[in-house]
PDB file with one MODEL, atoms N, CA, C and O in Angstrom:
MODEL        1
ATOM      1  N   MET A   1      -5.438  -4.258  -7.211  1.00  0.00           N
ATOM      2  CA  MET A   1      -5.531  -3.182  -5.711  1.00  0.00           C
ATOM      3  C   MET A   1      -6.850  -3.414  -5.418  1.00  0.00           C
ATOM      4  O   MET A   1      -7.677  -2.859  -6.142  1.00  0.00           O
ATOM      5  N   VAL A   2      -7.416  -4.436  -4.093  1.00  0.00           N
ATOM      6  CA  VAL A   2      -8.065  -4.328  -3.167  1.00  0.00           C
ATOM      7  C   VAL A   2      -8.402  -3.770  -1.878  1.00  0.00           C
ATOM      8  O   VAL A   2      -7.433  -4.125  -1.206  1.00  0.00           O
ATOM      9  N   PRO A   3      -9.098  -3.177  -1.176  1.00  0.00           N
ATOM     10  CA  PRO A   3      -8.884  -1.685  -0.412  1.00  0.00           C
ATOM     11  C   PRO A   3      -8.506  -2.756   1.047  1.00  0.00           C
ATOM     12  O   PRO A   3      -8.068  -2.138   2.017  1.00  0.00           O
ATOM     13  N   VAL A   4      -8.624  -3.917   1.167  1.00  0.00           N
ATOM     14  CA  VAL A   4      -7.733  -5.280   2.270  1.00  0.00           C
ATOM     15  C   VAL A   4      -6.775  -4.920   1.825  1.00  0.00           C
ATOM     16  O   VAL A   4      -6.375  -3.850   2.283  1.00  0.00           O
ATOM     17  N   GLN A   5      -5.803  -5.674   0.588  1.00  0.00           N
ATOM     18  CA  GLN A   5      -4.507  -4.824   0.319  1.00  0.00           C
ATOM     19  C   GLN A   5      -3.947  -3.826   1.147  1.00  0.00           C
ATOM     20  O   GLN A   5      -3.109  -4.029   2.026  1.00  0.00           O
ATOM     21  N   ILE A   6      -4.505  -2.604   0.793  1.00  0.00           N
ATOM     22  CA  ILE A   6      -4.276  -1.643   1.417  1.00  0.00           C
ATOM     23  C   ILE A   6      -3.967  -1.422   3.285  1.00  0.00           C
ATOM     24  O   ILE A   6      -3.280  -0.775   4.075  1.00  0.00           O
ATOM     25  N   ARG A   7      -4.946  -2.394   3.228  1.00  0.00           N
ATOM     26  CA  ARG A   7      -4.613  -1.958   4.572  1.00  0.00           C
ATOM     27  C   ARG A   7      -3.964  -2.812   4.841  1.00  0.00           C
ATOM     28  O   ARG A   7      -3.594  -2.318   5.906  1.00  0.00           O
ATOM     29  N   MET A   8      -3.240  -4.134   4.795  1.00  0.00           N
ATOM     30  CA  MET A   8      -2.252  -4.819   5.031  1.00  0.00           C
ATOM     31  C   MET A   8      -0.979  -4.524   4.587  1.00  0.00           C
ATOM     32  O   MET A   8      -0.050  -5.069   5.181  1.00  0.00           O
ATOM     33  N   ALA A   9      -0.748  -3.815   3.715  1.00  0.00           N
ATOM     34  CA  ALA A   9       0.397  -2.533   2.924  1.00  0.00           C
ATOM     35  C   ALA A   9       0.659  -2.022   3.530  1.00  0.00           C
ATOM     36  O   ALA A   9       1.864  -1.769   3.547  1.00  0.00           O
ATOM     37  N   ARG A  10      -0.395  -1.293   4.769  1.00  0.00           N
ATOM     38  CA  ARG A  10       0.268  -0.079   5.996  1.00  0.00           C
ATOM     39  C   ARG A  10       0.512  -0.797   6.513  1.00  0.00           C
ATOM     40  O   ARG A  10       1.695  -1.087   6.692  1.00  0.00           O
ATOM     41  N   ALA A  11      -0.879  -1.731   7.232  1.00  0.00           N
ATOM     42  CA  ALA A  11       0.361  -2.431   8.257  1.00  0.00           C
ATOM     43  C   ALA A  11       1.536  -3.436   7.958  1.00  0.00           C
ATOM     44  O   ALA A  11       2.076  -3.519   9.061  1.00  0.00           O
ATOM     45  N   ALA A  12       2.079  -4.061   7.295  1.00  0.00           N
ATOM     46  CA  ALA A  12       3.966  -4.029   6.275  1.00  0.00           C
ATOM     47  C   ALA A  12       4.502  -2.642   6.630  1.00  0.00           C
ATOM     48  O   ALA A  12       4.304  -2.473   7.833  1.00  0.00           O
ATOM     49  N   VAL A  13       4.981  -1.789   6.190  1.00  0.00           N
ATOM     50  CA  VAL A  13       5.578  -0.222   6.726  1.00  0.00           C
ATOM     51  C   VAL A  13       4.998   0.476   8.044  1.00  0.00           C
ATOM     52  O   VAL A  13       5.320   1.497   8.650  1.00  0.00           O
ATOM     53  N   GLY A  14       3.840  -0.659   8.271  1.00  0.00           N
ATOM     54  CA  GLY A  14       4.422   0.497   9.573  1.00  0.00           C
ATOM     55  C   GLY A  14       3.036   1.334   9.631  1.00  0.00           C
ATOM     56  O   GLY A  14       2.758   1.956  10.656  1.00  0.00           O
ATOM     57  N   TRP A  15       2.268   1.336   8.633  1.00  0.00           N
ATOM     58  CA  TRP A  15       2.168   3.721   8.121  1.00  0.00           C
ATOM     59  C   TRP A  15       0.167   3.626   8.296  1.00  0.00           C
ATOM     60  O   TRP A  15      -0.843   3.109   7.819  1.00  0.00           O
ATOM     61  N   GLY A  16       0.577   4.381   9.145  1.00  0.00           N
ATOM     62  CA  GLY A  16      -1.303   5.012  10.105  1.00  0.00           C
ATOM     63  C   GLY A  16      -2.199   5.554   8.326  1.00  0.00           C
ATOM     64  O   GLY A  16      -1.631   6.253   7.486  1.00  0.00           O
ATOM     65  N   VAL A  17      -2.799   5.319   8.263  1.00  0.00           N
ATOM     66  CA  VAL A  17      -3.826   6.532   7.223  1.00  0.00           C
ATOM     67  C   VAL A  17      -3.057   7.432   6.836  1.00  0.00           C
ATOM     68  O   VAL A  17      -2.892   7.674   5.640  1.00  0.00           O
ATOM     69  N   ARG A  18      -2.521   8.009   7.701  1.00  0.00           N
ATOM     70  CA  ARG A  18      -1.876   9.824   7.452  1.00  0.00           C
ATOM     71  C   ARG A  18      -1.167   9.490   6.942  1.00  0.00           C
ATOM     72  O   ARG A  18      -1.347   9.421   5.727  1.00  0.00           O
ATOM     73  N   GLU A  19       0.118   9.056   7.504  1.00  0.00           N
ATOM     74  CA  GLU A  19       0.841   8.907   6.687  1.00  0.00           C
ATOM     75  C   GLU A  19       1.414   8.123   5.107  1.00  0.00           C
ATOM     76  O   GLU A  19       2.423   8.342   4.438  1.00  0.00           O
ATOM     77  N   LEU A  20      -0.135   6.809   4.840  1.00  0.00           N
ATOM     78  CA  LEU A  20      -0.358   7.017   3.380  1.00  0.00           C
ATOM     79  C   LEU A  20      -0.505   8.319   2.705  1.00  0.00           C
ATOM     80  O   LEU A  20       0.337   8.903   2.023  1.00  0.00           O
ATOM     81  N   ALA A  21      -1.665   8.670   2.990  1.00  0.00           N
ATOM     82  CA  ALA A  21      -1.827  10.220   2.886  1.00  0.00           C
ATOM     83  C   ALA A  21      -0.838  10.427   2.808  1.00  0.00           C
ATOM     84  O   ALA A  21       0.030   9.554   2.767  1.00  0.00           O
ATOM     85  N   GLU A  22      -0.715  11.134   2.779  1.00  0.00           N
ATOM     86  CA  GLU A  22       0.751  12.018   2.991  1.00  0.00           C
ATOM     87  C   GLU A  22       1.490  12.152   1.898  1.00  0.00           C
ATOM     88  O   GLU A  22       1.571  13.150   1.182  1.00  0.00           O
ATOM     89  N   LYS A  23       2.295  10.621   1.722  1.00  0.00           N
ATOM     90  CA  LYS A  23       2.923   9.867   0.762  1.00  0.00           C
ATOM     91  C   LYS A  23       2.650   9.969  -0.011  1.00  0.00           C
ATOM     92  O   LYS A  23       3.440   9.994  -0.955  1.00  0.00           O
ATOM     93  N   ALA A  24       0.770  10.158  -0.233  1.00  0.00           N
ATOM     94  CA  ALA A  24       0.271   9.803  -1.398  1.00  0.00           C
ATOM     95  C   ALA A  24       0.123  10.386  -2.245  1.00  0.00           C
ATOM     96  O   ALA A  24       0.424  10.364  -3.438  1.00  0.00           O
ATOM     97  N   GLY A  25      -0.711  11.337  -1.173  1.00  0.00           N
ATOM     98  CA  GLY A  25      -0.877  12.974  -1.845  1.00  0.00           C
ATOM     99  C   GLY A  25      -2.927  13.149  -2.077  1.00  0.00           C
ATOM    100  O   GLY A  25      -3.255  13.868  -3.021  1.00  0.00           O
ATOM    101  N   VAL A  26      -3.811  12.664  -1.443  1.00  0.00           N
ATOM    102  CA  VAL A  26      -4.045  12.234  -0.834  1.00  0.00           C
ATOM    103  C   VAL A  26      -4.139  12.762   0.003  1.00  0.00           C
ATOM    104  O   VAL A  26      -3.081  13.202   0.451  1.00  0.00           O
ATOM    105  N   THR A  27      -6.084  13.246   1.177  1.00  0.00           N
ATOM    106  CA  THR A  27      -6.184  13.559   2.333  1.00  0.00           C
ATOM    107  C   THR A  27      -6.744  11.506   3.282  1.00  0.00           C
ATOM    108  O   THR A  27      -7.315  10.462   2.967  1.00  0.00           O
ATOM    109  N   ALA A  28      -6.027  12.151   4.494  1.00  0.00           N
ATOM    110  CA  ALA A  28      -6.559  10.578   5.138  1.00  0.00           C
ATOM    111  C   ALA A  28      -8.116  10.140   5.046  1.00  0.00           C
ATOM    112  O   ALA A  28      -8.459   8.963   5.159  1.00  0.00           O
ATOM    113  N   ASN A  29      -9.040  11.221   4.826  1.00  0.00           N
ATOM    114  CA  ASN A  29     -10.490  10.486   4.812  1.00  0.00           C
ATOM    115  C   ASN A  29     -10.105   9.944   3.660  1.00  0.00           C
ATOM    116  O   ASN A  29      -9.467   8.959   4.030  1.00  0.00           O
ATOM    117  N   THR A  30     -10.084   9.967   2.153  1.00  0.00           N
ATOM    118  CA  THR A  30      -9.707   9.086   0.689  1.00  0.00           C
ATOM    119  C   THR A  30      -9.061   7.674   1.409  1.00  0.00           C
ATOM    120  O   THR A  30      -9.136   6.528   0.965  1.00  0.00           O
ATOM    121  N   VAL A  31      -8.526   8.051   2.430  1.00  0.00           N
ATOM    122  CA  VAL A  31      -7.495   7.161   2.002  1.00  0.00           C
ATOM    123  C   VAL A  31      -8.528   5.714   3.342  1.00  0.00           C
ATOM    124  O   VAL A  31      -8.311   4.503   3.307  1.00  0.00           O
ATOM    125  N   THR A  32      -9.335   6.276   4.115  1.00  0.00           N
ATOM    126  CA  THR A  32      -9.993   6.337   4.749  1.00  0.00           C
ATOM    127  C   THR A  32     -11.691   5.332   4.367  1.00  0.00           C
ATOM    128  O   THR A  32     -12.202   4.362   4.926  1.00  0.00           O
ATOM    129  N   ARG A  33     -12.126   6.212   3.117  1.00  0.00           N
ATOM    130  CA  ARG A  33     -12.858   5.902   2.483  1.00  0.00           C
ATOM    131  C   ARG A  33     -12.602   4.737   1.374  1.00  0.00           C
ATOM    132  O   ARG A  33     -13.580   4.056   1.065  1.00  0.00           O
ATOM    133  N   ILE A  34     -11.479   4.493   0.819  1.00  0.00           N
ATOM    134  CA  ILE A  34     -11.191   3.102  -0.096  1.00  0.00           C
ATOM    135  C   ILE A  34     -11.079   2.456   1.251  1.00  0.00           C
ATOM    136  O   ILE A  34     -12.124   2.197   1.848  1.00  0.00           O
ATOM    137  N   GLU A  35     -10.052   2.201   1.731  1.00  0.00           N
ATOM    138  CA  GLU A  35      -9.997   1.651   2.805  1.00  0.00           C
ATOM    139  C   GLU A  35     -11.317   0.373   3.291  1.00  0.00           C
ATOM    140  O   GLU A  35     -11.195  -0.801   3.642  1.00  0.00           O
ATOM    141  N   ASN A  36     -12.298   1.082   3.144  1.00  0.00           N
ATOM    142  CA  ASN A  36     -13.843   1.044   4.208  1.00  0.00           C
ATOM    143  C   ASN A  36     -14.417   0.614   2.968  1.00  0.00           C
ATOM    144  O   ASN A  36     -15.501   0.212   3.393  1.00  0.00           O
ATOM    145  N   GLY A  37     -14.457   0.360   1.373  1.00  0.00           N
ATOM    146  CA  GLY A  37     -14.912   0.157  -0.172  1.00  0.00           C
ATOM    147  C   GLY A  37     -15.620   0.944  -0.976  1.00  0.00           C
ATOM    148  O   GLY A  37     -16.384   0.441  -1.800  1.00  0.00           O
ATOM    149  N   ALA A  38     -15.469   2.314  -0.855  1.00  0.00           N
ATOM    150  CA  ALA A  38     -15.825   3.325  -1.692  1.00  0.00           C
ATOM    151  C   ALA A  38     -15.349   3.227  -2.821  1.00  0.00           C
ATOM    152  O   ALA A  38     -14.459   2.395  -2.647  1.00  0.00           O
ATOM    153  N   ASP A  39     -15.323   3.583  -4.151  1.00  0.00           N
ATOM    154  CA  ASP A  39     -15.651   3.825  -5.729  1.00  0.00           C
ATOM    155  C   ASP A  39     -14.343   5.213  -5.005  1.00  0.00           C
ATOM    156  O   ASP A  39     -14.397   6.102  -4.156  1.00  0.00           O
ATOM    157  N   ALA A  40     -13.167   4.595  -6.086  1.00  0.00           N
ATOM    158  CA  ALA A  40     -11.919   6.025  -5.894  1.00  0.00           C
ATOM    159  C   ALA A  40     -11.631   6.123  -7.718  1.00  0.00           C
ATOM    160  O   ALA A  40     -11.879   5.395  -8.679  1.00  0.00           O
ATOM    161  N   LYS A  41     -11.089   7.227  -7.541  1.00  0.00           N
ATOM    162  CA  LYS A  41     -10.086   7.502  -9.359  1.00  0.00           C
ATOM    163  C   LYS A  41      -9.009   6.729  -9.899  1.00  0.00           C
ATOM    164  O   LYS A  41      -7.863   7.017  -9.554  1.00  0.00           O
ATOM    165  N   GLN A  42      -9.198   5.864 -10.634  1.00  0.00           N
ATOM    166  CA  GLN A  42      -7.743   5.875 -10.988  1.00  0.00           C
ATOM    167  C   GLN A  42      -6.844   6.381 -10.188  1.00  0.00           C
ATOM    168  O   GLN A  42      -6.488   5.902  -9.111  1.00  0.00           O
ATOM    169  N   SER A  43      -6.410   7.480 -10.760  1.00  0.00           N
ATOM    170  CA  SER A  43      -5.760   8.171 -10.366  1.00  0.00           C
ATOM    171  C   SER A  43      -4.714   8.726  -8.857  1.00  0.00           C
ATOM    172  O   SER A  43      -3.648   9.270  -8.568  1.00  0.00           O
ATOM    173  N   THR A  44      -6.457   7.855  -8.006  1.00  0.00           N
ATOM    174  CA  THR A  44      -5.689   7.735  -6.599  1.00  0.00           C
ATOM    175  C   THR A  44      -5.070   6.900  -6.082  1.00  0.00           C
ATOM    176  O   THR A  44      -4.234   6.844  -5.180  1.00  0.00           O
ATOM    177  N   MET A  45      -5.978   5.645  -7.311  1.00  0.00           N
ATOM    178  CA  MET A  45      -5.099   3.855  -7.123  1.00  0.00           C
ATOM    179  C   MET A  45      -4.431   4.709  -7.050  1.00  0.00           C
ATOM    180  O   MET A  45      -4.368   5.599  -6.202  1.00  0.00           O
ATOM    181  N   THR A  46      -3.498   4.411  -8.496  1.00  0.00           N
ATOM    182  CA  THR A  46      -2.006   4.590  -7.962  1.00  0.00           C
ATOM    183  C   THR A  46      -1.284   4.930  -7.532  1.00  0.00           C
ATOM    184  O   THR A  46      -0.154   4.490  -7.320  1.00  0.00           O
ATOM    185  N   ALA A  47      -2.309   6.777  -7.036  1.00  0.00           N
ATOM    186  CA  ALA A  47      -0.984   6.972  -6.143  1.00  0.00           C
ATOM    187  C   ALA A  47      -1.217   6.461  -5.111  1.00  0.00           C
ATOM    188  O   ALA A  47      -1.081   7.399  -4.326  1.00  0.00           O
ATOM    189  N   LEU A  48      -1.495   5.556  -4.509  1.00  0.00           N
ATOM    190  CA  LEU A  48      -1.606   5.117  -3.207  1.00  0.00           C
ATOM    191  C   LEU A  48      -0.832   3.782  -3.678  1.00  0.00           C
ATOM    192  O   LEU A  48       0.123   3.432  -2.984  1.00  0.00           O
ATOM    193  N   ARG A  49      -1.143   3.088  -4.697  1.00  0.00           N
ATOM    194  CA  ARG A  49      -0.478   1.929  -4.762  1.00  0.00           C
ATOM    195  C   ARG A  49       1.247   2.298  -5.657  1.00  0.00           C
ATOM    196  O   ARG A  49       2.065   1.507  -6.126  1.00  0.00           O
ATOM    197  N   SER A  50       1.253   3.521  -5.605  1.00  0.00           N
ATOM    198  CA  SER A  50       2.680   4.288  -6.598  1.00  0.00           C
ATOM    199  C   SER A  50       3.802   3.965  -4.997  1.00  0.00           C
ATOM    200  O   SER A  50       4.841   3.307  -4.940  1.00  0.00           O
ATOM    201  N   ALA A  51       3.052   4.747  -3.836  1.00  0.00           N
ATOM    202  CA  ALA A  51       3.759   5.792  -3.152  1.00  0.00           C
ATOM    203  C   ALA A  51       3.652   4.046  -1.762  1.00  0.00           C
ATOM    204  O   ALA A  51       4.518   4.186  -0.898  1.00  0.00           O
ATOM    205  N   LEU A  52       3.426   3.686  -1.707  1.00  0.00           N
ATOM    206  CA  LEU A  52       2.835   1.874  -1.337  1.00  0.00           C
ATOM    207  C   LEU A  52       4.161   0.374  -1.628  1.00  0.00           C
ATOM    208  O   LEU A  52       4.606  -0.407  -0.787  1.00  0.00           O
ATOM    209  N   GLU A  53       4.473   0.466  -3.195  1.00  0.00           N
ATOM    210  CA  GLU A  53       4.734   0.161  -3.939  1.00  0.00           C
ATOM    211  C   GLU A  53       6.924   1.126  -3.785  1.00  0.00           C
ATOM    212  O   GLU A  53       7.780   0.768  -4.593  1.00  0.00           O
ATOM    213  N   ALA A  54       7.078   1.622  -3.267  1.00  0.00           N
ATOM    214  CA  ALA A  54       8.008   2.879  -2.998  1.00  0.00           C
ATOM    215  C   ALA A  54       9.086   2.029  -2.054  1.00  0.00           C
ATOM    216  O   ALA A  54      10.164   1.437  -2.105  1.00  0.00           O
ATOM    217  N   ALA A  55       7.936   2.429  -1.098  1.00  0.00           N
ATOM    218  CA  ALA A  55       8.059   1.108   0.673  1.00  0.00           C
ATOM    219  C   ALA A  55       8.590  -0.178   0.549  1.00  0.00           C
ATOM    220  O   ALA A  55       9.037  -0.724   1.557  1.00  0.00           O
ATOM    221  N   GLY A  56       8.602  -0.558  -0.172  1.00  0.00           N
ATOM    222  CA  GLY A  56       8.912  -2.255  -0.454  1.00  0.00           C
ATOM    223  C   GLY A  56       8.007  -2.797  -0.683  1.00  0.00           C
ATOM    224  O   GLY A  56       8.281  -3.997  -0.638  1.00  0.00           O
ATOM    225  N   VAL A  57       6.383  -2.551  -1.073  1.00  0.00           N
ATOM    226  CA  VAL A  57       5.671  -3.703  -0.954  1.00  0.00           C
ATOM    227  C   VAL A  57       5.483  -4.770  -1.921  1.00  0.00           C
ATOM    228  O   VAL A  57       6.203  -4.726  -2.919  1.00  0.00           O
ATOM    229  N   GLU A  58       4.909  -5.424  -1.845  1.00  0.00           N
ATOM    230  CA  GLU A  58       4.749  -6.157  -3.637  1.00  0.00           C
ATOM    231  C   GLU A  58       2.904  -6.508  -3.034  1.00  0.00           C
ATOM    232  O   GLU A  58       2.438  -6.674  -1.906  1.00  0.00           O
ATOM    233  N   PHE A  59       2.098  -6.498  -4.815  1.00  0.00           N
ATOM    234  CA  PHE A  59       1.051  -6.648  -4.035  1.00  0.00           C
ATOM    235  C   PHE A  59       1.027  -8.312  -4.976  1.00  0.00           C
ATOM    236  O   PHE A  59       1.884  -8.773  -5.730  1.00  0.00           O
ATOM    237  N   ILE A  60       0.058  -8.734  -4.665  1.00  0.00           N
ATOM    238  CA  ILE A  60      -0.375  -9.943  -4.775  1.00  0.00           C
ATOM    239  C   ILE A  60      -1.526 -10.150  -5.711  1.00  0.00           C
ATOM    240  O   ILE A  60      -2.498 -10.537  -5.062  1.00  0.00           O
ATOM    241  N   PRO A  61      -1.803 -10.035  -7.063  1.00  0.00           N
ATOM    242  CA  PRO A  61      -3.164 -10.885  -7.315  1.00  0.00           C
ATOM    243  C   PRO A  61      -4.023 -11.375  -6.987  1.00  0.00           C
ATOM    244  O   PRO A  61      -3.706 -12.548  -7.187  1.00  0.00           O
ATOM    245  N   GLU A  62      -4.757 -11.386  -6.683  1.00  0.00           N
ATOM    246  CA  GLU A  62      -6.459 -12.826  -6.309  1.00  0.00           C
ATOM    247  C   GLU A  62      -5.637 -14.373  -7.524  1.00  0.00           C
ATOM    248  O   GLU A  62      -5.629 -14.225  -8.746  1.00  0.00           O
ATOM    249  N   ASN A  63      -5.442 -14.808  -7.299  1.00  0.00           N
ATOM    250  CA  ASN A  63      -5.208 -16.367  -7.677  1.00  0.00           C
ATOM    251  C   ASN A  63      -6.032 -17.127  -7.590  1.00  0.00           C
ATOM    252  O   ASN A  63      -5.839 -18.159  -8.232  1.00  0.00           O
ATOM    253  N   GLY A  64      -7.452 -17.023  -6.713  1.00  0.00           N
ATOM    254  CA  GLY A  64      -8.096 -18.519  -5.956  1.00  0.00           C
ATOM    255  C   GLY A  64      -7.604 -18.199  -4.363  1.00  0.00           C
ATOM    256  O   GLY A  64      -8.427 -18.300  -3.452  1.00  0.00           O
ATOM    257  N   GLY A  65      -6.276 -17.827  -4.111  1.00  0.00           N
ATOM    258  CA  GLY A  65      -6.073 -18.072  -2.046  1.00  0.00           C
ATOM    259  C   GLY A  65      -6.571 -16.262  -2.308  1.00  0.00           C
ATOM    260  O   GLY A  65      -7.294 -16.176  -1.315  1.00  0.00           O
ATOM    261  N   GLY A  66      -6.618 -15.399  -2.707  1.00  0.00           N
ATOM    262  CA  GLY A  66      -6.936 -14.151  -1.895  1.00  0.00           C
ATOM    263  C   GLY A  66      -6.196 -13.718  -2.593  1.00  0.00           C
ATOM    264  O   GLY A  66      -5.427 -14.511  -3.136  1.00  0.00           O
ATOM    265  N   ALA A  67      -6.065 -12.083  -2.945  1.00  0.00           N
ATOM    266  CA  ALA A  67      -5.205 -10.755  -3.132  1.00  0.00           C
ATOM    267  C   ALA A  67      -4.858 -10.898  -1.791  1.00  0.00           C
ATOM    268  O   ALA A  67      -5.665 -11.215  -0.917  1.00  0.00           O
ATOM    269  N   GLY A  68      -2.676 -10.479  -1.452  1.00  0.00           N
ATOM    270  CA  GLY A  68      -2.647 -10.126  -0.610  1.00  0.00           C
ATOM    271  C   GLY A  68      -1.040  -9.287  -1.229  1.00  0.00           C
ATOM    272  O   GLY A  68      -0.624  -9.132  -2.378  1.00  0.00           O
ATOM    273  N   VAL A  69      -0.494  -8.909   0.029  1.00  0.00           N
ATOM    274  CA  VAL A  69       1.087  -8.072  -0.293  1.00  0.00           C
ATOM    275  C   VAL A  69       1.814  -9.122   0.232  1.00  0.00           C
ATOM    276  O   VAL A  69       1.295 -10.219   0.437  1.00  0.00           O
ATOM    277  N   ARG A  70       3.358  -8.795   0.546  1.00  0.00           N
ATOM    278  CA  ARG A  70       4.000  -8.829   0.699  1.00  0.00           C
ATOM    279  C   ARG A  70       5.187  -7.820   0.431  1.00  0.00           C
ATOM    280  O   ARG A  70       5.091  -7.139  -0.590  1.00  0.00           O
ATOM    281  N   LEU A  71       6.826  -7.570   1.623  1.00  0.00           N
ATOM    282  CA  LEU A  71       7.890  -6.766   1.067  1.00  0.00           C
ATOM    283  C   LEU A  71       8.477  -7.950   0.022  1.00  0.00           C
ATOM    284  O   LEU A  71       8.346  -9.155  -0.192  1.00  0.00           O
ATOM    285  N   ARG A  72       9.370  -6.534  -0.585  1.00  0.00           N
ATOM    286  CA  ARG A  72      10.314  -7.026  -1.183  1.00  0.00           C
ATOM    287  C   ARG A  72      11.325  -7.637  -0.822  1.00  0.00           C
ATOM    288  O   ARG A  72      10.684  -8.287   0.003  1.00  0.00           O
ATOM    289  N   LYS A  73      12.634  -8.127  -0.662  1.00  0.00           N
ATOM    290  CA  LYS A  73      13.768  -8.426   0.251  1.00  0.00           C
ATOM    291  C   LYS A  73      14.745  -7.408  -0.099  1.00  0.00           C
ATOM    292  O   LYS A  73      15.223  -7.206  -1.215  1.00  0.00           O
ATOM    293  N   ARG A  74      14.941  -6.907   0.781  1.00  0.00           N
ATOM    294  CA  ARG A  74      16.006  -6.029   1.131  1.00  0.00           C
ATOM    295  C   ARG A  74      16.769  -6.425   0.411  1.00  0.00           C
ATOM    296  O   ARG A  74      16.848  -7.652   0.354  1.00  0.00           O
ATOM    297  N   GLN A  75      17.825  -5.489  -0.604  1.00  0.00           N
ATOM    298  CA  GLN A  75      18.944  -5.827  -1.368  1.00  0.00           C
ATOM    299  C   GLN A  75      20.120  -4.618  -1.233  1.00  0.00           C
ATOM    300  O   GLN A  75      20.611  -3.807  -2.018  1.00  0.00           O
ATOM    301  N   ASP A  76      20.303  -4.952   0.220  1.00  0.00           N
ATOM    302  CA  ASP A  76      21.428  -4.075   0.947  1.00  0.00           C
ATOM    303  C   ASP A  76      23.003  -4.204   0.129  1.00  0.00           C
ATOM    304  O   ASP A  76      23.519  -5.242  -0.286  1.00  0.00           O
ATOM    305  N   ALA A  77      23.540  -2.838   0.058  1.00  0.00           N
ATOM    306  CA  ALA A  77      25.219  -2.700  -0.530  1.00  0.00           C
ATOM    307  C   ALA A  77      25.799  -3.743   0.062  1.00  0.00           C
ATOM    308  O   ALA A  77      26.080  -4.800  -0.503  1.00  0.00           O
ATOM    309  N   GLY A  78      26.038  -3.411   1.487  1.00  0.00           N
ATOM    310  CA  GLY A  78      27.104  -3.792   2.419  1.00  0.00           C
ATOM    311  C   GLY A  78      26.494  -5.049   3.028  1.00  0.00           C
ATOM    312  O   GLY A  78      25.358  -5.473   2.817  1.00  0.00           O
ATOM    313  N   SER A  79      27.302  -5.506   3.711  1.00  0.00           N
ATOM    314  CA  SER A  79      27.092  -6.992   4.801  1.00  0.00           C
ATOM    315  C   SER A  79      26.699  -6.684   5.809  1.00  0.00           C
ATOM    316  O   SER A  79      26.851  -5.470   5.672  1.00  0.00           O
ATOM    317  N   GLU A  80      26.244  -6.808   6.888  1.00  0.00           N
ATOM    318  CA  GLU A  80      26.331  -6.398   8.381  1.00  0.00           C
ATOM    319  C   GLU A  80      27.008  -7.001   9.578  1.00  0.00           C
ATOM    320  O   GLU A  80      26.832  -8.161   9.949  1.00  0.00           O
ATOM    321  N   SER A  81      27.902  -6.004  10.231  1.00  0.00           N
ATOM    322  CA  SER A  81      28.626  -6.363  11.099  1.00  0.00           C
ATOM    323  C   SER A  81      28.692  -6.812  12.601  1.00  0.00           C
ATOM    324  O   SER A  81      29.772  -7.116  13.107  1.00  0.00           O
TER     325      SER A  81
ENDMDL
END
């Protein structure tokens, strides 16, 4: 997971820095520093990733075209009426 993926993932789920920080159990300053390219502990990166994945984000590894994110398809139990 690279910094730009965190920003893209936040945008995909409609979260601000503070909301991601709260859900991951870190400070908003930590999220901002990481998004700006600062190094972070593996445990912090894992917490950020877990929070975003719980919200439906899938991280796409870099494969020559750049790293990215996408939202998982929802699996609704019922149908729309």
